[in-house]
Each structure stands twice: as C-alpha cells, then as structure tokens.
C-alpha positions in Angstrom: -0.2 0.0 -0.2 1.3 3.5 -0.7 2.0 5.9 2.2 -0.6 8.4 1.1 -3.2 5.9 1.2 -2.4 4.8 4.9 -5.4 5.6 7.4 -5.5 5.3 11.1 -6.0 1.6 12.0 -4.2 -0.1 9.3 -1.3 -2.6 10.6 1.8 -2.8 8.6 4.2 -5.8 8.7 8.0 -5.6 9.1 10.8 -7.6 9.7 13.2 -6.7 12.7 16.1 -9.3 13.4 14.6 -11.7 11.3 11.1 -11.7 13.3 8.0 -10.3 11.8 6.9 -7.1 13.7 3.2 -5.4 13.4 3.0 -1.9 13.6 -0.6 -0.2 14.0 -0.7 3.3 12.3 -2.1 5.8 14.6 -1.9 9.0 12.6 -0.8 10.2 9.2 -0.2 13.8 8.1 0.9 15.5 5.1 4.3 17.4 5.5 4.9 19.1 2.2 5.1 16.5 -0.5 5.9 14.0 2.2 3.7 12.1 5.1 4.5 11.7 8.6 3.2 8.5 10.0 2.9 7.6 13.9 2.8 4.0 14.6 2.4 1.9 17.8 4.1 -1.4 17.9 5.6 -3.8 20.8 8.4 -1.5 20.6 6.5 1.6 21.5 5.4 4.7 19.7 7.4 6.2 16.7 6.9 8.5 14.0 8.7 8.5 10.5 8.4 10.9 7.5 8.2 9.2 4.0 7.5 10.2 0.6 3.7 10.0 -0.4 4.3 7.3 -3.1 6.6 4.9 -1.2 5.0 1.7 -0.4 4.8 -0.6 2.8 3.5 -4.1 3.4 0.1 -4.2 4.9 -0.9 -7.1 7.2 -3.5 -9.4 6.1 
C-alpha cells in the first residue's frame, strides 16, 4: 500500500532481526510532499516521514 493511502487503524508488517513485527498506524499527516506516519508496536510509539508514493507491506 502507498504511504499516501494509509489510514489510522491499518496494520503494517515489517521484519526486525529476522522476526515479523506489526505496526499499527495511529496517525498520518501531510508534511509538504511527504507524510509523517505515527505507529504503535510492541517496541512503543514512533513517527517517521516518508515520500507519499513509498510502499509498505500491509498485514492481512
């Protein structure tokens, strides 16, 4: 899914140290041509800025 299509509540899947980690999207805000995405995971809360056309893997 593209970053600019993310909505709060969507779960993203990523890998950390060879293990799957799920991140729940809490907020998505446009910042110029990019988007700031706030996540919650077992590791805590964090935010990151991505280009709007970047892709992430959504958990099914």
